[in-house]
N, C-alpha and C positions, 0 to 999 in steps of 0.2 A: 427881664428879671423874672425868675421863677418864685412862686410863693406857695407855702404850705404852713400848716399849723406847727408841725414838728419836723425837723430835719435830723436825720441820723447820718453821721459821716462815718462810713465804713460798713461793709456788708458781711463781716464775719459773724461769729457766734454771738457776741455781745450786741452788735448792730441789728442782727435779725431779731433777737429776742426783744430788744428795745422797741423796734418797729411794730412787732406783734402786740406788745403791751400798750403802746400808744394808740394803736388801731382799736384795741379792745375798749379803750376809754372814749372812743368816738372821734378821735383826732384824724384830720387829714395829714397823713404821714408819708414821707418820701425818704428813700435811702440814696445817698450820693456816695459813690464808691469808685476808686481807681481800678479795682478788679471786679470781675463778675463775682457775685457772692459765693458761688460754690468753688471758686479758685482761692478763697481766703485761707489764711494760714491755720485757722481752726481745723481745717480738714487734715492737717498733718498730725494732730494730737492722736496718740495711739492708745494710751493706757486706760483711762476711765474717768468716771464721775462719782465722787464720794457723796454718800447720803446715808443717814441713819434710818434704815428701812425695816430692820428685822428685830424680832424679840431678842433681848439681850444687849441691844445697842440703844443709844439715846443721843439726842441732839446735844445734850450736856457733855457727853464723852467726846463727841466730834468737836465741840467747841474747845474743850480742854486740849485735845490732841493738836488742834490748830494753833492755839495760844502757845503751847510748849514748842511746837515746830517753829513758830515765829521767833523763838528765843526771847519771848516776853516783850517784843516790840510791836505786837499787834494791838489794835484798839478793840476792847471788849464789845462795845455796841455793834461794831461791824461784824466781828466774829460770831456773836450770838445771833444776830439777824441772819447771817449766812447759814449757820448750822440748823436753825429752826426752819428755814425756807427751802433748803436744798431738797428734802424729800418730796415736797410738793412739785418742784420743778422737774424732778426725774419722773414723777407720775404723769405730769403734763406731756413729757416727751413720749412716754409709753402710750398714752392715749392718742398722740399724734402719729403713731406708727413707727417709732424708732425701733429698729430691729436688734434689740438687746440680746446678748447671749443668755441662755436660760438653763435652769436645772431640769432634771427629768420630771419634776412635779409641776413645771411650768413657771416657777418663780424666776424673776430676773436674777441672773448670777451675780455674785459679789466675791471679790478675791482680796487677799491681803495686799497692802501697799506700804511703802516706807513711812515710818512714824505714826502708824495707826494702831490703836489698841484693839481694833475689831476689823474683820475683813468686810469693809463697807464700800469697796470700789466696784460700782456697776460698770459694765463694758459691753462693747459689740466687737467681739474678736479682738484684733489689734488695730482696728480702724474706727475707733469710737468717735473721734472728731469728724471724720468724713461722713459717717452716718448721721451724726447730730446736725451737721451743716445742711445736708440734703433734706433732712426731716423738717427743719425750720424754714428752709427756702420754699418747700412745698406750701407751708402755711402762709408765707408772704404772697406767693402766687395766688393761692386760694382766696385771700382777702383782697386781692387787686391792689396791693400796695405798690406805688410807683417806684421804680428803681432807675436812677440815672447812672447807667453802667459806663465805666471808663470815663468818668469825670473825676479829675484830680483836684481835690480841695487844697488850696495853697495858702489860704488866708482866712481868718475869722473877722467878721464885721462887728467890731467892738468899739464902743465909745471911749473917749479919752479923758475921763474924770481922773483927777489926781490920785484918788484912793481907788485901788482896784475893786474894792467892795461896793463902790458906787457905780461901777461900769456895767453896761448892759450889752449882751451879745444879741444882735438882731438877725444874724444869718452868717453867710460865708461867701467866699469867692471861689469859683472852680473853673478849671480849664478842661474843655471838651477834647479829649485826646484824639477823637476821630476827626474833628473839624478844625480845631485850633481856636474855637470861640472861647472868650473869657466872659463869664456871666456871673451876676449876683443871684444869690438864693436867699429869700427872706423867710424867716420863721416867726410866726406870731406867737407861738407857744414856747418853743425852746429848741436849742441845738444840742444834740447828743454826740459827743466824740466817742467813737468805738474803732479806733484806728490800729489797735494791736501793738505789737512789740517794737523793740529798737535794736534787734540783734545785729543789724548791719553796721553798728558802731564797732564790731569786732570782726576779725577775719576768719575765725573758726567758730561757727555758730550753727545751731539747728534751725535758725530762723530763715524764712524765705527772703529772696532778694527784695521783695516789696516792704519788708519790715524795717522802715527807716526812721521811726520815731516821729512821724509827721504830726500826730495829734499833740503829744507832749510839747514839742518844739513850738508849734503855732500858738497854743494856749499859754505857754510860758512867756513868749514874747508879748502876748496880749495882756499879761498881768496875773495869771494863775500861778501860784507857787508850786514848785515840784517838791516832792517829799521822799526822803530816804532813797535817793537815786543811787547811792553807793551799794545798795543791796541788790546785787546781780547774782542770779543762780546759774551755776555751771553744772549741767547735767552730767552725771557720772558715766553714762554709756552713750557715746556718740561714735560713729565710724571715723577712724583716723583720716581717711583720705578726703572726706567730704563734709563732715559734721552732721551727716544724716543721723537722726535720732533712732536709738534702739530702746524701745519702750521699757519703762520700769516694770511693766507687766511680766517681762521675762524673769526678773528677780521675784516678783510677786508670786509667780507660779513655781518658784524654787530654783531659778538659775543661780549659778555659783561663780564668784570671781576668784581667779587664780593669778598669781604672779609668775615670773619667769622660772621660778624654782618649783612650780607646781604646788605651792602652798595656798591654802584658802585664807587669803590675806586679812580679811575682816576679823577673823578669830585669831589667827596665828600671831598677829602683832597687836592685838588688843584694841583695835579701832572701835569695835562695837561688840562686846562680849556676849550681849544678850540677843540683839536683833540681827547681827551679822550684816548680810547684804540688804536687809530691810531697815537699816538705819536711815535717817533723813538724808536728803541728797547732798547737803553741804558736807556732812560727815564722810560719806562714801567718796565724793569727789576728792576731798583732801587726802583720804587714805590712798587712793590710786596714784595721785601725783607724788605722794611721799614715797611710795614703792618705786616709782620711776626715778625720782631724785636720789634715792639711796641705792640705785643700781640693780633693783630687782624687777624693773620693767622689761617688757619684751621689745627688743630692738630699741631700747632706751626711749620708748615713746608711749607704750600702751600696756594694758593687761588683757587677760582673756576672760570672756563671759561664756560659760558653758551651760547649755540646756539639753545636751544629748540624753542625759539620764531621765528626762521627763517622758521620753518615748514619743514615737512618731505620731501616734493617734492624738495624744494630748496637744502636741505642738501644732499639728495641722488644724485642730479644732479651735485653739485659742490664740495661736501665735503665727499663723501661716504667713502673714505679711512680713514678719521679721525674717523669715527664710528668704523671701524675695529680695529684701533690702541687702542682706548680707551677701547674697549671691551676686546681685547686680553691681554693687559698689565695691565689694572686697574680694569677690571670687571665692567665697567661703560657703560651704554647705553646712548649715547649722545642725543638720541631722547627723553629720559625720565628724564634725570638728568644732572646736570653740571659736567664738567670734572675737576679733580684736576690738577693744573699746577704750576710749579715753574721754576725760571731761571736755565739754564744749559749752560755750555761752548758750543759754537756753531761755532764760526768762528774767524779766525785770520786776522785782517785788515793789520797787518804787514807781513813781509816776505822778500824774497830776493830783493834787490834793482835792479830795472830795469827802463829803460826809456819807452817812449810811443811806441817804436818799439819792446818792450819786450826783449831788449838786456841787459845783465849784463855788468859789467866792464871787464870781462874776454872775450877775443876774441873767438867767436864761441860758446858762451854759452848764451842761452836764458831761460826765465822762464815765465810762464803764469798760470793764475788761482789762487787758494788760496795760493799756495806756494810762489807767487810773491807779491811784493808791488810796484805798478806802479807809484805813489800812487793816487788812485782815491777814496778810502774809508776813508782815513785819520783816524780820531779818532772814527768813527762809520759808519758801512755800513748800507745803507737802504735796507730793505727787497725787494727782486725782482731785486736787482742790481748785485747779484753774478753770476747768469746764463748768463746774457748778457755780463758781464765782461769777463768770460772765452771764450765766443764766439768771442768778439771783439779782445781781446789781444792774444788769442790762434791763431786766423787767422793771426794777424799781425806777430806773431813769425814765423808761417809757411811760410808766403809770404816772409819775410825778409831772413830767412834761405834758402829758395828756390831760392833766387836771385832777388826778386823784390826790386826796389828802392822806399823806403817809405819816402825819404827825411831826412834831418838832424833832429835829436831829439832835443827838447828844454829842456828836463830834464837831468841834468848832473848826471853822476854816477861815482862811484869809489872814492878812497881816495882824488883825486884831487878836488872833489866837496866840501870838508870839509870847513866850515866857521869858526869853532872854536873847540878847544879840549874840551872834557868833563871829568868830574871827578865824581866818586861816592864812598862814604865811605862805605866799606863793612867790616864785622867782620872777614872774612877770604878771602884769595886770590881766586878769581874765575879762571876758566880755567882748562886746562889739568893738570893731576897729573904729567905726564912726559912731560917736555918741548919739543916743536917741534912735538907734537903728531897731525900732520896735515895730509892731504890727497893730497900732491903735490909731484912731482918727486924730486929726490935727487940733491941738490947742484947746481941747474940751469944748469947741464951738459947735460941733455937730451932735445933735441928740435925736433928730427925727430919723426913724428907721430908714426911709428911702434915701435920705442924704448920706447917712453913715455907710450904707451898703454901696452907694454910688462912689463915694470917696475911695473905698477900698478897691472897687473894681478898677477905677482909674489908676490907682497906685500900682496895682498888679499888672495892668496893661503896660505901664511905663517900664516896670521891671522886666517883663517878658520881651518887650520890644528891644530894650537895651541889650539883653542877652543874645537875641537873634541877630541884631544888626552889627554887633561887634565882630570883627573879622580876624582877630588874633588875640592870643592870651594863653591862659592855663586851662588845660582840660580838667574838668571836675574829677575824672577818674583817678588822676594822679593825687589830688588832694584827699579823696576818699580813701585810697589805698594807704596813704601815710597815716591817716587817722586810725584806720583799722589795725595797722601794724603796731602803733604805739599803745593802743588800748589793749591789744592781746599781749604785748610784751610787758606792759607796766601796770595794768589795772586788771589783772587776772585773778586767779584763785588766791595766790600768795602775794601780798602787797607789802611794800615798805616805803618809807618816806621819800627816799632818794628817787625811786622809780616813779612814784606818783608826781613828784615835782617835775621830773623829766617829761611826763605826759602833759602836764600843764604847759610847759614850754613848747612842746611839739604841737599842741592844739592852738597855741597862739600863732605859730608859724602857719598852720593850716588856715586859720582865719584870715591872716594877711594875704596868703596866696589866693584864697577864695575871692578876694576883692577883684582879682584880675581874671576870673573865669570867663569863658565864652562858650558858645554852643556851635559846634561845627556844622550841624544840619540847620539851615536857615528856614526850612519849611515849617508849616503850621500843623500838618496832619501827621498823626502817629509819630510825633517827634519824641521818641524815648530819651534821646540825649538831653533834651530840655527838661523833661520830668526828672531824670536822674540828677541833673545839675541842681535843680531846686531841692531835691531830697538831700543832697550832700550838705547843704546849709543846715538842714534839720539834724543830720547826723553829728555835725560839729557841736551844735548847741547841746544835744543830749549827752554827748561824750564828755563835754566840759562839766556839766552838772554832776555826772557820775563821779568824775575825778575829784571835783571840789568836795563832794560829800565824803569820798573815801579818805581824802587827806584830813578832813576835819574830825572824823570819828576815830578817836584814839583809844580803841578797845578792840577786843575780839568777840564778835557777836554774830551767830548764825553764819551766813555766807561771807561776812566781812572779817577777814583775817589780816591782822597787822603784825608784822615781824617785831616791831619795837613795843607792842602792847598785847601781850599774850594772855590777857584775862578779861573776862566780862566785868565791867565796872558798873554795877547796878546803882550805886549811890550817885553816879555822875551821868550815866548815859542811857537811862530809861527815858529817852526823849527822841523826838523825830527831828531829823536833819532837814531843814527847809531852805530852799534857794528860790529867790524871786528876782525877776528881771526889772531893774530900775533904771530907765533911760539908758539901756545898753550895758549896765553894770550888774553882775550877779551879786545880790545881797544874801548873806548867810545868816540864818537865825534858827531858833529851836522852839518847839512847843511840846508840852507833856504828852506822854502816852496815856491813854485812858484805860486803866486796868479795872475800873469799876463796872461790873456787869449788872444785869437786871437783879439778880439775887445773891451775887457773890462778888468778891474782889479777888482777882487772880494774883496770887503771891508768887513772885519770881523764885524759881527753884533751880537747882543744878539740872542741867539738861544732859541726860545720858541715855544711851540705847544699848 
């Protein structure tokens, strides 16, 4: 068994920042990650990092833009904490050597981004995430923080008290991909989940193959509620053939969207008469798909994004990486012709319920980055707000787990925060096929950390052995493909009740088929088939939570569009959709959105661009 003060699960942007912060508090901290840190998906982020740095801008304006972008589903304490702290985090990066793009006078460059009232997006060419990841990894190496590289965490070591708010997380169980060893990891101070996104629940996504929702699924089964899972962002500009992201920075620099008739669609059809291409992402994604659905799409699939008018010098200085992506994946020279783009799954606004100190309702368990829902993005994330979010709340998780007093949180968590029960009419029963199929210790009897961790190690060893020794059954890839297909077909940008219920049925079939999965490769070393099989279970869990939330929320808010409910219903739906795992059964309930900030209450207004 391995032991540290603080364990960080995941080595991307949130995980690295959390580890640095915990180390700054004097904690013995280690990162446990299934990928080498610089291979994490944070490295694919292109656009930039929002922060109010200049005269004429303010954290208050950044907070309001974020709340408006969230369609007033964000929690004010989280948004204000974020907006106040983001400048400090950008300055940290600059002091650590982040190679920001700069103006002639030496200041860090900032450019416009969708939904912002001020050009506050700092960037490093079109490879901002890549440079940020390397900058922070250098700090981890410099501090001598231990990294358990290519260890796949598959289970949290949590006690089994009846009330999740009484449970304690003592560590985790991980599988050494190199050797096949299954080992326990003990944390005396805290466990921080920083496992990233869940894009592999869809078949057209900007997310890496590794983004399988591991953190949300593990903690959900251990008793942490998931929040606003229906709020999935579909990025307006992805390459049709692969889902590879084309940065919002292209539109931030002045790129234009055209339909098949050569019309500047955002203005021509009134989708965003003021901001045009720089409306928020949900608005632009719906506009593009409407053009396609009404017969004005190119090849009935996509629209064109044109940056030729920006000129070669500006493109090469600020967007060179975009040229390579368009050429490599679509055979298009962005200097000479427009690029084909269409919406693709990009980001989960929802995730594990945490407060503004990044704490879940389970003692000793934190979450930060895309796997968490703090909630600052609400129903729609603004471009450029993801990277500073993982910096701000990754740091807060690390500081708090390391022992710093961050004050009492204003955002309530856990079942005690419930304001009303929820109900959703489903054609089949959601949840586990076998009742009690959770990831907590047995019968509430185990409370000593060593015993709890050992119990989970033994349970995971049994599961892996069973998968490896089974010599026939269903290949997980078939189940995963079916899940991805139904999510893309039925839980996409445009949603209706019939399709959502179809997805619930399909996911039930996937769960039942998953009961019969086996692993073709019986070996223990570098067994990617085994890892992918375990990941597929996580994909099913997060896909079901997304679909249940989408079916429950009967309104049109932010990224969540419902055909039968074409208005935002503030009197009824300014509340968070919560799903908790109760002995294998998903329980739906709601809790209020916190609109009261430090000095003001955010009043919901019409959201237009």
